[in-house]
gemmi code that builds the backbone of each chain (N, CA, C; Angstrom):
import gemmi

chains = {
    "A": [
        ("UNK", (33.606, 1.604, 46.777), (33.209, 1.550, 45.375), (32.974, 2.971, 44.898)),
        ("UNK", (33.950, 3.545, 44.205), (33.784, 4.916, 43.724), (33.389, 4.945, 42.266)),
        ("UNK", (32.999, 3.837, 41.714), (32.598, 3.842, 40.304), (31.259, 4.546, 40.165)),
        ("UNK", (31.174, 5.379, 39.108), (29.920, 6.081, 38.879), (28.989, 5.197, 38.068)),
        ("UNK", (27.771, 5.143, 38.517), (26.773, 4.342, 37.801), (26.057, 5.268, 36.836)),
        ("UNK", (26.219, 5.025, 35.553), (25.548, 5.845, 34.532), (24.411, 5.029, 33.936)),
        ("UNK", (23.249, 5.660, 33.878), (22.081, 4.974, 33.334), (21.505, 5.769, 32.186)),
        ("UNK", (20.708, 5.076, 31.378), (20.057, 5.735, 30.243), (18.645, 6.117, 30.641)),
        ("UNK", (18.249, 7.318, 30.216), (16.911, 7.810, 30.534), (16.229, 8.321, 29.289)),
        ("UNK", (14.918, 8.388, 29.405), (14.103, 8.908, 28.304), (13.108, 9.893, 28.890)),
        ("UNK", (13.023, 11.056, 28.269), (12.133, 12.110, 28.757), (11.183, 12.524, 27.649)),
        ("UNK", (9.884, 12.426, 27.934), (8.861, 12.819, 26.968), (8.167, 14.074, 27.473)),
        ("UNK", (8.041, 15.048, 26.586), (7.396, 16.310, 26.949), (6.268, 16.616, 25.986)),
        ("UNK", (5.184, 17.153, 26.529), (4.068, 17.607, 25.694), (3.858, 19.087, 25.963)),
        ("UNK", (3.955, 19.884, 24.877), (3.781, 21.332, 24.988), (2.370, 21.737, 24.574)),
        ("UNK", (2.026, 22.983, 24.983), (0.719, 23.544, 24.651), (0.628, 23.774, 23.137)),
        ("UNK", (-0.522, 23.523, 22.505), (-0.587, 23.715, 21.047), (-0.711, 25.165, 20.601)),
        ("UNK", (-0.899, 26.114, 21.547), (-1.059, 27.518, 21.146), (0.251, 28.218, 20.884)),
        ("UNK", (1.362, 27.510, 21.067), (2.675, 28.178, 20.951), (2.967, 28.528, 19.504)),
        ("UNK", (3.648, 29.661, 19.290), (4.182, 29.986, 17.965), (5.516, 29.265, 17.785)),
        ("UNK", (6.004, 29.233, 16.533), (7.212, 28.452, 16.258), (8.434, 29.014, 16.978)),
        ("UNK", (8.504, 30.351, 17.091), (9.681, 30.943, 17.738), (9.737, 30.560, 19.210)),
        ("UNK", (8.565, 30.607, 19.854), (8.535, 30.251, 21.273), (8.931, 28.802, 21.479)),
        ("UNK", (8.479, 27.936, 20.569), (8.851, 26.519, 20.655), (10.360, 26.351, 20.582)),
        ("UNK", (10.989, 27.046, 19.628), (12.444, 26.901, 19.460), (13.174, 27.350, 20.702)),
        ("UNK", (12.734, 28.491, 21.283), (13.422, 28.979, 22.482), (13.244, 27.983, 23.628)),
        ("UNK", (12.034, 27.431, 23.761), (11.808, 26.480, 24.846), (12.698, 25.247, 24.674)),
        ("UNK", (12.756, 24.729, 23.433), (13.568, 23.533, 23.195), (15.042, 23.808, 23.435)),
        ("UNK", (15.516, 24.986, 23.009), (16.935, 25.313, 23.225), (17.248, 25.403, 24.710)),
        ("UNK", (16.325, 26.000, 25.460), (16.566, 26.104, 26.908), (16.656, 24.728, 27.538)),
        ("UNK", (15.741, 23.819, 27.131), (15.763, 22.471, 27.701), (17.052, 21.753, 27.338)),
        ("UNK", (17.493, 21.932, 26.099), (18.716, 21.260, 25.662), (19.918, 21.729, 26.454)),
        ("UNK", (20.020, 23.061, 26.655), (21.164, 23.580, 27.411), (21.133, 23.100, 28.845)),
        ("UNK", (19.932, 23.112, 29.416), (19.800, 22.669, 30.792), (20.207, 21.211, 30.941)),
        ("UNK", (19.772, 20.386, 29.965), (20.101, 18.963, 30.059), (21.588, 18.725, 29.839)),
        ("UNK", (22.205, 19.499, 28.932), (23.618, 19.249, 28.669), (24.499, 19.648, 29.836)),
        ("UNK", (24.023, 20.609, 30.638), (24.804, 20.987, 31.808), (24.701, 19.932, 32.895)),
        ("UNK", (23.470, 19.472, 33.141), (23.245, 18.650, 34.326), (23.383, 17.165, 34.077)),
        ("UNK", (23.526, 16.738, 32.829), (23.629, 15.309, 32.572), (24.949, 15.007, 31.886)),
        ("UNK", (25.156, 13.722, 31.639), (26.406, 13.312, 31.003), (26.392, 13.542, 29.504)),
        ("UNK", (25.223, 13.551, 28.878), (25.150, 13.789, 27.436), (23.847, 13.289, 26.837)),
        ("UNK", (23.370, 14.070, 25.850), (22.178, 13.653, 25.113), (22.648, 12.847, 23.906)),
        ("UNK", (22.062, 11.679, 23.680), (22.501, 10.935, 22.499), (21.448, 10.850, 21.403)),
        ("UNK", (20.236, 11.323, 21.666), (19.268, 11.375, 20.568), (18.130, 12.295, 20.955)),
        ("UNK", (17.541, 12.903, 19.941), (16.388, 13.766, 20.159), (15.368, 13.520, 19.067)),
        ("UNK", (14.099, 13.541, 19.454), (13.033, 13.215, 18.513), (11.894, 14.208, 18.717)),
        ("UNK", (11.511, 14.908, 17.651), (10.391, 15.844, 17.733), (9.296, 15.385, 16.782)),
        ("UNK", (8.113, 15.096, 17.316), (7.029, 14.593, 16.487), (6.154, 15.700, 15.928)),
        ("UNK", (6.101, 16.828, 16.602), (5.244, 17.910, 16.128), (3.845, 17.801, 16.718)),
        ("UNK", (2.898, 18.453, 16.055), (1.515, 18.456, 16.528), (0.900, 17.077, 16.369)),
        ("UNK", (0.257, 16.616, 17.398), (-0.396, 15.305, 17.345), (-1.690, 15.368, 18.150)),
        ("UNK", (-2.674, 14.622, 17.679), (-3.946, 14.590, 18.405), (-3.822, 13.712, 19.629)),
        ("UNK", (-4.405, 14.186, 20.723), (-4.356, 13.419, 21.957), (-5.545, 12.468, 22.032)),
        ("UNK", (-5.366, 11.382, 22.798), (-6.451, 10.417, 22.918), (-7.573, 10.955, 23.794)),
        ("UNK", (-7.264, 11.934, 24.646), (-8.300, 12.569, 25.462), (-7.830, 13.993, 25.730)),
        ("UNK", (-8.736, 14.851, 26.112), (-8.396, 16.263, 26.308), (-7.614, 16.448, 27.589)),
        ("UNK", (-6.548, 17.248, 27.488), (-5.789, 17.630, 28.678), (-5.933, 19.130, 28.823)),
        ("UNK", (-6.571, 19.567, 29.902), (-6.806, 20.994, 30.147), (-7.472, 21.644, 28.937)),
        ("UNK", (-8.474, 20.959, 28.374), (-9.275, 21.456, 27.251), (-8.495, 21.609, 25.956)),
        ("UNK", (-7.307, 21.028, 25.849), (-6.553, 21.053, 24.594), (-6.683, 19.700, 23.901)),
        ("UNK", (-7.084, 19.680, 22.626), (-7.181, 18.390, 21.929), (-5.897, 17.940, 21.250)),
        ("UNK", (-4.886, 18.845, 21.139), (-3.641, 18.486, 20.458), (-2.463, 18.936, 21.305)),
        ("UNK", (-1.265, 18.466, 20.903), (-0.075, 18.871, 21.636), (1.179, 18.603, 20.838)),
        ("UNK", (2.275, 19.320, 21.205), (3.581, 19.123, 20.594), (4.363, 18.095, 21.406)),
        ("UNK", (4.780, 17.021, 20.707), (5.520, 15.955, 21.378), (7.008, 16.108, 21.100)),
        ("UNK", (7.834, 16.002, 22.166), (9.295, 16.043, 22.016), (9.880, 15.009, 22.970)),
        ("UNK", (10.859, 14.255, 22.485), (11.489, 13.226, 23.320), (12.987, 13.452, 23.348)),
        ("UNK", (13.584, 13.341, 24.544), (15.034, 13.421, 24.734), (15.536, 12.110, 25.316)),
        ("UNK", (16.633, 11.607, 24.728), (17.291, 10.414, 25.266), (18.661, 10.830, 25.783)),
        ("UNK", (18.965, 10.554, 27.046), (20.255, 11.009, 27.584), (20.781, 10.050, 28.646)),
        ("UNK", (22.094, 10.211, 28.920), (22.750, 9.480, 30.004), (22.872, 10.396, 31.194)),
        ("UNK", (22.728, 9.834, 32.393), (22.820, 10.683, 33.586), (23.125, 9.841, 34.807)),
        ("UNK", (23.611, 10.534, 35.858), (23.773, 9.910, 37.159), (22.442, 9.965, 37.894)),
        ("UNK", (22.198, 9.025, 38.768), (20.897, 9.044, 39.474), (20.704, 10.223, 40.413)),
        ("UNK", (21.822, 10.930, 40.778), (21.628, 12.055, 41.693), (21.194, 13.324, 40.982)),
        ("UNK", (21.371, 13.392, 39.651), (21.077, 14.626, 38.928), (19.616, 14.741, 38.523)),
        ("UNK", (18.866, 13.698, 38.788), (17.509, 13.686, 38.243), (16.552, 14.528, 39.053)),
        ("UNK", (16.838, 14.714, 40.320), (15.943, 15.534, 41.136), (15.897, 16.964, 40.607)),
        ("UNK", (17.042, 17.476, 40.111), (17.055, 18.840, 39.583), (16.256, 18.940, 38.291)),
        ("UNK", (16.334, 17.898, 37.474), (15.575, 17.914, 36.214), (14.081, 17.964, 36.499)),
        ("UNK", (13.651, 17.171, 37.462), (12.212, 17.154, 37.774), (11.738, 18.500, 38.294)),
        ("UNK", (12.590, 19.167, 39.085), (12.195, 20.484, 39.601), (12.033, 21.498, 38.485)),
        ("UNK", (12.934, 21.448, 37.494), (12.872, 22.430, 36.411), (11.639, 22.214, 35.539)),
        ("UNK", (11.248, 20.951, 35.379), (10.099, 20.673, 34.519), (8.806, 21.062, 35.210)),
        ("UNK", (8.782, 20.950, 36.512), (7.541, 21.166, 37.252), (7.066, 22.611, 37.127)),
        ("UNK", (8.033, 23.572, 37.032), (7.672, 24.984, 37.129), (7.194, 25.534, 35.797)),
        ("UNK", (7.643, 24.959, 34.694), (7.363, 25.527, 33.379), (5.864, 25.503, 33.083)),
        ("UNK", (5.243, 26.665, 32.770), (3.788, 26.676, 32.549), (3.361, 26.206, 31.170)),
        ("UNK", (4.342, 26.077, 30.233), (3.959, 25.683, 28.882), (3.891, 24.171, 28.716)),
        ("UNK", (4.336, 23.424, 29.718), (4.321, 21.982, 29.612), (3.028, 21.443, 30.191)),
        ("UNK", (2.436, 20.475, 29.461), (1.230, 19.849, 29.981), (1.562, 18.527, 30.669)),
        ("UNK", (2.382, 17.714, 30.017), (2.698, 16.400, 30.565), (4.175, 16.111, 30.410)),
        ("UNK", (4.702, 15.268, 31.302), (6.084, 14.824, 31.182), (6.173, 13.403, 31.715)),
        ("UNK", (7.114, 12.643, 31.144), (7.313, 11.249, 31.533), (8.803, 10.965, 31.549)),
        ("UNK", (9.334, 10.508, 32.705), (10.740, 10.145, 32.802), (10.829, 8.645, 33.010)),
        ("UNK", (11.604, 7.979, 32.161), (11.642, 6.518, 32.182), (13.087, 6.053, 32.151)),
        ("UNK", (13.367, 4.976, 32.895), (14.687, 4.351, 32.830), (14.682, 3.347, 31.683)),
        ("UNK", (15.756, 3.348, 30.894), (15.874, 2.419, 29.781), (16.861, 1.308, 30.129)),
        ("UNK", (16.666, 0.109, 29.577), (17.657, -0.936, 29.820), (18.954, -0.633, 29.070)),
        ("UNK", (20.090, -1.173, 29.488), (21.372, -0.814, 28.836), (21.475, -1.317, 27.404)),
        ("UNK", (20.617, -2.295, 27.025), (20.687, -2.815, 25.654), (19.832, -2.035, 24.692)),
        ("UNK", (19.257, -0.929, 25.117), (18.207, -0.284, 24.331), (18.728, 0.245, 23.009)),
        ("UNK", (17.969, -0.022, 21.927), (18.273, 0.535, 20.606), (17.098, 1.396, 20.180)),
        ("UNK", (17.441, 2.533, 19.566), (16.380, 3.483, 19.213), (15.692, 3.013, 17.944)),
        ("UNK", (14.360, 2.949, 18.011), (13.580, 2.525, 16.849), (12.486, 3.525, 16.591)),
        ("UNK", (12.024, 3.571, 15.343), (10.884, 4.431, 14.997), (9.642, 3.572, 14.879)),
        ("UNK", (8.588, 4.017, 15.520), (7.355, 3.256, 15.510), (6.277, 4.029, 14.779)),
        ("UNK", (5.378, 3.283, 14.155), (4.207, 3.923, 13.551), (3.183, 4.193, 14.631)),
        ("UNK", (2.664, 5.402, 14.621), (1.783, 5.787, 15.719), (0.315, 5.672, 15.369)),
        ("UNK", (-0.029, 5.955, 14.108), (-1.446, 5.952, 13.756), (-1.820, 4.599, 13.205)),
        ("UNK", (-3.025, 4.143, 13.540), (-3.496, 2.847, 13.077), (-3.818, 2.912, 11.604)),
        ("UNK", (-3.434, 1.835, 10.884), (-3.742, 1.806, 9.462), (-5.207, 1.438, 9.285)),
        ("UNK", (-5.896, 2.152, 8.401), (-7.309, 1.858, 8.171), (-7.415, 0.766, 7.117)),
        ("UNK", (-8.194, -0.253, 7.422), (-8.344, -1.354, 6.472), (-9.314, -0.959, 5.385)),
        ("UNK", (-8.974, -1.286, 4.148), (-9.890, -0.988, 3.055), (-10.978, -2.045, 3.004)),
        ("UNK", (-12.190, -1.623, 2.637), (-13.323, -2.545, 2.578), (-13.620, -2.849, 1.116)),
        ("UNK", (-13.187, -4.013, 0.599), (-13.465, -4.300, -0.813), (-14.880, -4.772, -1.064)),
        ("UNK", (-15.629, -5.082, 0.005), (-16.968, -5.629, -0.205), (-17.923, -4.584, -0.746)),
        ("UNK", (-17.667, -3.333, -0.542), (-18.621, -2.298, -0.976), (-18.731, -2.243, -2.483)),
        ("UNK", (-17.732, -2.716, -3.236), (-17.787, -2.600, -4.691), (-18.812, -3.552, -5.281)),
        ("UNK", (-19.076, -4.674, -4.632), (-19.965, -5.665, -5.234), (-21.429, -5.260, -5.101)),
        ("UNK", (-21.774, -4.571, -4.066), (-23.183, -4.288, -3.800), (-23.860, -3.440, -4.875)),
        ("UNK", (-23.290, -2.337, -5.357), (-24.055, -1.511, -6.297), (-24.344, -2.202, -7.621)),
        ("UNK", (-23.635, -3.294, -7.952), (-23.920, -3.945, -9.227), (-25.304, -4.576, -9.218)),
        ("UNK", (-25.617, -5.273, -8.150), (-26.872, -6.019, -8.120), (-28.108, -5.134, -8.176)),
        ("UNK", (-28.225, -4.120, -7.367), (-29.467, -3.338, -7.436), (-29.670, -2.665, -8.788)),
        ("UNK", (-28.572, -2.376, -9.516), (-28.761, -1.771, -10.840), (-29.449, -2.742, -11.769)),
        ("UNK", (-28.988, -4.014, -11.765), (-29.615, -4.991, -12.654), (-31.065, -5.224, -12.260)),
        ("UNK", (-31.299, -5.278, -10.946), (-32.662, -5.491, -10.488), (-33.541, -4.311, -10.869)),
        ("UNK", (-32.989, -3.110, -10.784), (-33.792, -1.935, -11.129), (-34.174, -1.950, -12.590)),
        ("UNK", (-33.225, -2.364, -13.438), (-33.538, -2.392, -14.872), (-34.639, -3.402, -15.167)),
        ("UNK", (-34.532, -4.548, -14.543), (-35.582, -5.557, -14.756), (-36.913, -5.075, -14.224)),
        ("UNK", (-36.877, -4.423, -13.068), (-38.126, -3.950, -12.467), (-38.795, -2.921, -13.366)),
        ("UNK", (-37.976, -2.076, -13.970), (-38.559, -1.043, -14.840), (-39.239, -1.673, -16.048)),
        ("UNK", (-38.618, -2.723, -16.600), (-39.222, -3.372, -17.771), (-40.564, -4.010, -17.419)),
        ("UNK", (-40.582, -4.670, -16.263), (-41.819, -5.351, -15.861), (-42.927, -4.335, -15.620)),
        ("UNK", (-42.586, -3.238, -14.951), (-43.600, -2.204, -14.669), (-44.127, -1.607, -15.967)),
        ("UNK", (-43.251, -1.415, -16.953), (-43.702, -0.834, -18.220), (-44.694, -1.751, -18.919)),
        ("UNK", (-44.405, -3.070, -18.858), (-45.318, -4.009, -19.502), (-46.683, -4.015, -18.832)),
        ("UNK", (-46.684, -3.944, -17.510), (-47.964, -3.957, -16.779), (-48.770, -2.710, -17.120)),
        ("UNK", (-48.081, -1.579, -17.194), (-48.797, -0.331, -17.467), (-49.434, -0.354, -18.847)),
        ("UNK", (-48.734, -0.955, -19.802), (-49.306, -1.027, -21.152), (-50.596, -1.832, -21.157)),
        ("UNK", (-50.552, -2.936, -20.444), (-51.733, -3.799, -20.455), (-52.921, -3.123, -19.791)),
        ("UNK", (-52.682, -2.473, -18.676), (-53.786, -1.895, -17.919), (-54.402, -0.718, -18.675)),
        ("UNK", (-53.603, 0.029, -19.393), (-54.154, 1.211, -20.073), (-55.005, 0.800, -21.274)),
        ("UNK", (-54.526, -0.211, -22.039), (-55.223, -0.504, -23.294), (-56.515, -1.302, -23.070)),
        ("UNK", (-56.500, -2.188, -22.087), (-57.649, -3.087, -21.953), (-58.393, -2.796, -20.668)),
        ("UNK", (-59.545, -2.163, -20.720), (-60.361, -2.016, -19.516), (-61.004, -3.349, -19.172)),
        ("UNK", (-61.261, -3.529, -17.844), (-61.730, -4.827, -17.380), (-63.152, -5.128, -17.888)),
        ("UNK", (-64.035, -4.170, -17.732), (-65.421, -4.392, -18.136), (-65.682, -3.664, -19.452)),
        ("UNK", (-65.968, -4.462, -20.478), (-66.254, -3.832, -21.784), (-67.753, -3.566, -21.918)),
        ("UNK", (-68.058, -2.714, -22.804), (-69.479, -2.499, -23.094), (-70.015, -1.250, -22.469)),
        ("UNK", (-71.034, -0.716, -23.101), (-71.603, 0.538, -22.601), (-72.881, 0.301, -21.820)),
        ("UNK", (-73.752, -0.553, -22.312), (-75.034, -0.769, -21.628), (-74.867, -1.785, -20.521)),
        ("UNK", (-75.934, -1.877, -19.689), (-75.875, -2.773, -18.535), (-75.788, -4.227, -18.950)),
        ("UNK", (-76.525, -4.598, -20.028), (-76.555, -6.010, -20.424), (-75.181, -6.490, -20.865)),
        ("UNK", (-74.518, -5.634, -21.646), (-73.194, -6.038, -22.111), (-72.213, -6.164, -20.953)),
        ("UNK", (-72.377, -5.272, -19.968), (-71.464, -5.342, -18.818), (-71.712, -6.602, -18.026)),
        ("UNK", (-73.025, -7.002, -17.878), (-73.330, -8.228, -17.138), (-72.758, -9.443, -17.842)),
        ("UNK", (-72.821, -9.457, -19.178), (-72.238, -10.582, -19.909), (-70.720, -10.653, -19.704)),
        ("UNK", (-70.093, -9.482, -19.687), (-68.629, -9.472, -19.467), (-68.278, -9.997, -18.088)),
        ("UNK", (-69.130, -9.642, -17.094), (-68.861, -10.129, -15.726), (-69.006, -11.633, -15.663)),
        ("UNK", (-70.040, -12.199, -16.329), (-70.207, -13.650, -16.318), (-69.035, -14.358, -16.969)),
        ("UNK", (-68.533, -13.756, -18.049), (-67.374, -14.371, -18.725), (-66.147, -14.424, -17.819)),
        ("UNK", (-65.920, -13.310, -17.114), (-64.745, -13.311, -16.236), (-64.909, -14.328, -15.121)),
        ("UNK", (-66.140, -14.489, -14.598), (-66.368, -15.473, -13.548), (-66.106, -16.885, -14.056)),
        ("UNK", (-66.564, -17.176, -15.272), (-66.315, -18.513, -15.825), (-64.842, -18.780, -16.013)),
        ("UNK", (-64.100, -17.734, -16.463), (-62.651, -17.903, -16.658), (-61.962, -18.203, -15.328)),
        ("UNK", (-62.454, -17.516, -14.283), (-61.812, -17.742, -12.980), (-62.087, -19.149, -12.492)),
        ("UNK", (-63.340, -19.658, -12.662), (-63.694, -20.978, -12.149), (-62.984, -22.082, -12.912)),
        ("UNK", (-62.783, -21.858, -14.234), (-62.154, -22.913, -15.023), (-60.634, -22.908, -14.891)),
        ("UNK", (-60.064, -21.822, -14.407), (-58.598, -21.703, -14.329), (-58.050, -22.671, -13.275)),
        ("UNK", (-57.182, -23.617, -13.690), (-56.686, -24.593, -12.700), (-55.701, -24.023, -11.691)),
        ("UNK", (-55.076, -22.890, -12.023), (-54.072, -22.356, -11.115), (-54.690, -21.745, -9.871)),
        ("UNK", (-55.895, -21.201, -10.017), (-56.511, -20.524, -8.878), (-57.271, -21.562, -8.043)),
        ("UNK", (-57.046, -21.581, -6.750), (-57.662, -22.543, -5.851), (-58.861, -21.901, -5.190)),
        ("UNK", (-59.989, -22.587, -5.224), (-61.197, -22.085, -4.575), (-61.772, -23.170, -3.694)),
        ("UNK", (-62.417, -22.730, -2.610), (-62.984, -23.738, -1.704), (-64.190, -24.375, -2.341)),
    ],
    "B": [
        ("UNK", (-13.091, -20.390, 34.494), (-11.964, -19.775, 33.814), (-10.778, -20.723, 33.756)),
        ("UNK", (-10.384, -21.354, 34.919), (-9.184, -22.183, 34.894), (-9.495, -23.558, 34.318)),
        ("UNK", (-10.757, -23.974, 34.346), (-11.072, -25.302, 33.849), (-10.913, -25.366, 32.339)),
        ("UNK", (-11.432, -24.354, 31.634), (-11.334, -24.398, 30.183), (-10.116, -23.669, 29.675)),
        ("UNK", (-8.959, -23.941, 30.283), (-7.760, -23.182, 29.916), (-7.300, -23.539, 28.516)),
        ("UNK", (-6.950, -22.550, 27.722), (-6.476, -22.830, 26.370), (-5.003, -23.197, 26.419)),
        ("UNK", (-4.583, -24.058, 25.489), (-3.227, -24.567, 25.526), (-2.279, -23.792, 24.632)),
        ("UNK", (-2.710, -22.678, 24.062), (-1.810, -21.997, 23.131), (-0.675, -21.340, 23.909)),
        ("UNK", (0.563, -21.400, 23.360), (1.710, -20.847, 24.092), (1.761, -19.337, 23.975)),
        ("UNK", (2.685, -18.740, 24.780), (2.795, -17.283, 24.820), (3.348, -16.792, 23.484)),
        ("UNK", (2.635, -15.860, 22.848), (3.067, -15.361, 21.545), (4.309, -14.503, 21.628)),
        ("UNK", (4.567, -13.902, 22.805), (5.747, -13.050, 22.955), (6.977, -13.854, 23.338)),
        ("UNK", (6.795, -14.980, 24.011), (7.923, -15.850, 24.334), (8.492, -16.489, 23.067)),
        ("UNK", (7.630, -16.683, 22.093), (8.058, -17.311, 20.842), (9.120, -16.472, 20.142)),
        ("UNK", (8.939, -15.137, 20.156), (9.902, -14.245, 19.504), (10.924, -13.694, 20.468)),
        ("UNK", (10.878, -14.143, 21.726), (11.892, -13.776, 22.716), (11.986, -12.262, 22.894)),
        ("UNK", (10.827, -11.640, 23.117), (10.788, -10.185, 23.299), (11.190, -9.861, 24.721)),
        ("UNK", (12.169, -8.946, 24.872), (12.679, -8.651, 26.217), (12.214, -7.311, 26.742)),
        ("UNK", (12.036, -6.319, 25.859), (11.637, -4.993, 26.315), (10.466, -4.530, 25.460)),
        ("UNK", (9.404, -4.142, 26.136), (8.213, -3.668, 25.432), (8.134, -2.161, 25.616)),
        ("UNK", (8.192, -1.452, 24.486), (8.220, 0.004, 24.518), (6.789, 0.543, 24.549)),
        ("UNK", (6.577, 1.591, 25.322), (5.216, 2.131, 25.397), (4.827, 2.857, 24.120)),
        ("UNK", (5.809, 3.139, 23.248), (5.483, 3.828, 21.996), (5.067, 2.851, 20.907)),
        ("UNK", (5.220, 1.559, 21.145), (4.942, 0.544, 20.136), (3.448, 0.245, 20.127)),
        ("UNK", (2.671, 1.196, 19.562), (1.225, 1.087, 19.682), (0.651, -0.062, 18.873)),
        ("UNK", (1.376, -0.451, 17.805), (0.872, -1.538, 16.963), (0.801, -2.834, 17.743)),
        ("UNK", (1.804, -3.057, 18.601), (1.809, -4.281, 19.406), (0.816, -4.183, 20.546)),
        ("UNK", (0.729, -2.993, 21.157), (-0.099, -2.861, 22.350), (-1.579, -2.906, 22.027)),
        ("UNK", (-1.947, -2.475, 20.816), (-3.372, -2.457, 20.489), (-3.947, -3.864, 20.403)),
        ("UNK", (-3.080, -4.862, 20.213), (-3.563, -6.245, 20.151), (-4.097, -6.714, 21.491)),
        ("UNK", (-3.646, -6.079, 22.579), (-4.033, -6.533, 23.907), (-5.075, -5.629, 24.541)),
        ("UNK", (-5.787, -4.875, 23.721), (-6.851, -4.025, 24.215), (-8.176, -4.532, 23.687)),
        ("UNK", (-9.211, -4.378, 24.502), (-10.532, -4.834, 24.091), (-11.211, -3.747, 23.263)),
        ("UNK", (-12.473, -4.020, 22.951), (-13.244, -3.086, 22.123), (-13.402, -1.736, 22.803)),
        ("UNK", (-13.461, -1.731, 24.119), (-13.676, -0.481, 24.845), (-12.393, 0.090, 25.421)),
        ("UNK", (-11.231, -0.459, 25.043), (-9.967, 0.089, 25.498), (-9.454, -0.524, 26.782)),
        ("UNK", (-10.017, -1.654, 27.258), (-9.564, -2.283, 28.506), (-8.454, -3.280, 28.200)),
        ("UNK", (-7.616, -3.531, 29.216), (-6.529, -4.498, 29.060), (-7.114, -5.907, 29.113)),
        ("UNK", (-6.690, -6.746, 28.161), (-7.257, -8.090, 28.034), (-6.598, -9.013, 29.048)),
        ("UNK", (-7.334, -9.912, 29.704), (-6.705, -10.771, 30.715), (-5.819, -11.854, 30.108)),
        ("UNK", (-5.043, -12.467, 30.977), (-3.993, -13.398, 30.560), (-4.567, -14.656, 29.930)),
        ("UNK", (-5.710, -15.142, 30.441), (-6.233, -16.394, 29.917), (-6.836, -16.188, 28.540)),
        ("UNK", (-7.092, -14.947, 28.180), (-7.693, -14.667, 26.881), (-6.631, -14.440, 25.807)),
        ("UNK", (-5.543, -13.766, 26.179), (-4.519, -13.455, 25.184), (-3.472, -14.541, 25.065)),
        ("UNK", (-3.342, -15.402, 26.091), (-2.362, -16.480, 26.047), (-0.988, -16.095, 26.529)),
        ("UNK", (-0.822, -14.886, 27.083), (0.497, -14.450, 27.552), (0.895, -15.160, 28.822)),
        ("UNK", (2.227, -15.312, 29.016), (2.720, -15.801, 30.295), (2.750, -14.623, 31.265)),
        ("UNK", (2.928, -14.915, 32.539), (2.816, -13.861, 33.554), (3.871, -12.771, 33.375)),
        ("UNK", (5.095, -13.193, 33.009), (6.203, -12.241, 32.861), (5.888, -11.198, 31.795)),
        ("UNK", (5.364, -11.652, 30.668), (5.052, -10.722, 29.581), (3.785, -9.933, 29.847)),
        ("UNK", (2.834, -10.563, 30.528), (1.573, -9.864, 30.769), (1.802, -8.642, 31.659)),
        ("UNK", (2.698, -8.786, 32.658), (2.960, -7.656, 33.549), (3.619, -6.512, 32.806)),
        ("UNK", (4.540, -6.837, 31.906), (5.227, -5.778, 31.166), (4.327, -5.115, 30.139)),
        ("UNK", (3.436, -5.903, 29.542), (2.483, -5.313, 28.596), (1.545, -4.358, 29.318)),
        ("UNK", (1.081, -4.769, 30.509), (0.159, -3.915, 31.263), (0.843, -2.626, 31.691)),
        ("UNK", (2.112, -2.733, 32.092), (2.850, -1.542, 32.509), (3.044, -0.582, 31.348)),
        ("UNK", (3.325, -1.132, 30.162), (3.525, -0.278, 28.984), (2.226, 0.398, 28.564)),
        ("UNK", (1.119, -0.342, 28.683), (-0.173, 0.262, 28.316), (-0.508, 1.402, 29.271)),
        ("UNK", (-0.201, 1.243, 30.551), (-0.524, 2.305, 31.502), (0.331, 3.536, 31.263)),
        ("UNK", (1.616, 3.342, 30.852), (2.439, 4.503, 30.506), (1.904, 5.208, 29.272)),
        ("UNK", (1.484, 4.432, 28.275), (0.960, 5.035, 27.052), (-0.332, 5.789, 27.323)),
        ("UNK", (-1.130, 5.301, 28.273), (-2.366, 6.018, 28.614), (-2.051, 7.356, 29.255)),
        ("UNK", (-1.006, 7.388, 30.100), (-0.666, 8.647, 30.749), (-0.117, 9.639, 29.737)),
        ("UNK", (0.574, 9.136, 28.695), (1.140, 10.019, 27.673), (0.136, 10.380, 26.592)),
        ("UNK", (-1.144, 10.028, 26.798), (-2.232, 10.375, 25.869), (-2.032, 9.780, 24.481)),
        ("UNK", (-1.400, 8.601, 24.420), (-1.291, 7.886, 23.145), (-2.389, 6.840, 23.015)),
        ("UNK", (-2.896, 6.363, 24.160), (-4.003, 5.425, 24.161), (-5.068, 5.963, 25.112)),
        ("UNK", (-6.323, 5.688, 24.843), (-7.353, 6.210, 25.732), (-7.571, 5.299, 26.937)),
        ("UNK", (-8.151, 5.875, 27.979), (-8.528, 5.073, 29.138), (-9.809, 4.306, 28.849)),
        ("UNK", (-10.741, 5.022, 28.206), (-12.035, 4.429, 27.849), (-12.411, 4.945, 26.474)),
        ("UNK", (-13.001, 4.059, 25.672), (-13.486, 4.533, 24.366), (-14.937, 4.937, 24.467)),
    ],
}
model = gemmi.Model(1)
for chain_id, residues in chains.items():
    chain = gemmi.Chain(chain_id)
    for i, (resn, *xyz) in enumerate(residues, 1):
        res = gemmi.Residue()
        res.name, res.seqid = resn, gemmi.SeqId(i, " ")
        for name, pos in zip(("N", "CA", "C"), xyz):
            atom = gemmi.Atom()
            atom.name, atom.element = name, gemmi.Element(name[0])
            atom.pos, atom.b_iso = gemmi.Position(*pos), 0.0
            res.add_atom(atom)
        chain.add_residue(res)
    model.add_chain(chain)
structure = gemmi.Structure()
structure.add_model(model)
structure.setup_entities()
């Protein structure tokens, strides 16, 4: 059986975020040339750019993501792994075999934030309550300022006022007394 | 766990999904718990074939720093 078995592969690379744009271009060009020599052909390339990582890798919170899709023989992959291992600008790499039916799709990476419509209803209620509260407080203040509880200047008049208030309290049906 | 088994069918078998990509974070986030752990089969309703592939894809995404190990 001399038929060559060609398989599809996917290579994901994460670069250091401190790189300048020129250095990035040179690195990507070198990888492309290397892959085109040692493999059967690249059929797609995807560069995501700077992206936040889910956890820190070597104290870096972000990284440059680049993906290569190519066809290759299974014997050529050992050389690719050796070349990636030595490069000091790479933080992570992932080599994956793809099924022969694979179609390239674009996926959304960031989670959509759900809007909270409930927050709009809350500020209406406390405003109405505040307005009512202010009116009630104003009425109470008017009453307390104009009418002192005990009228009269001399002791006798004050005692009569106290007796009157006591009678009002005892006769009031709303107030419960033992 | 096995006594109170839920009867809902596999949600991925319904749409006949054959390959689960590790970049498909929208699908994978459905099978993660509040703290970022993989949800077990009896909870999500997956069949064994799909559960293994979902777990493998989540582990690849964790290594590629697209999903966290722990929140």
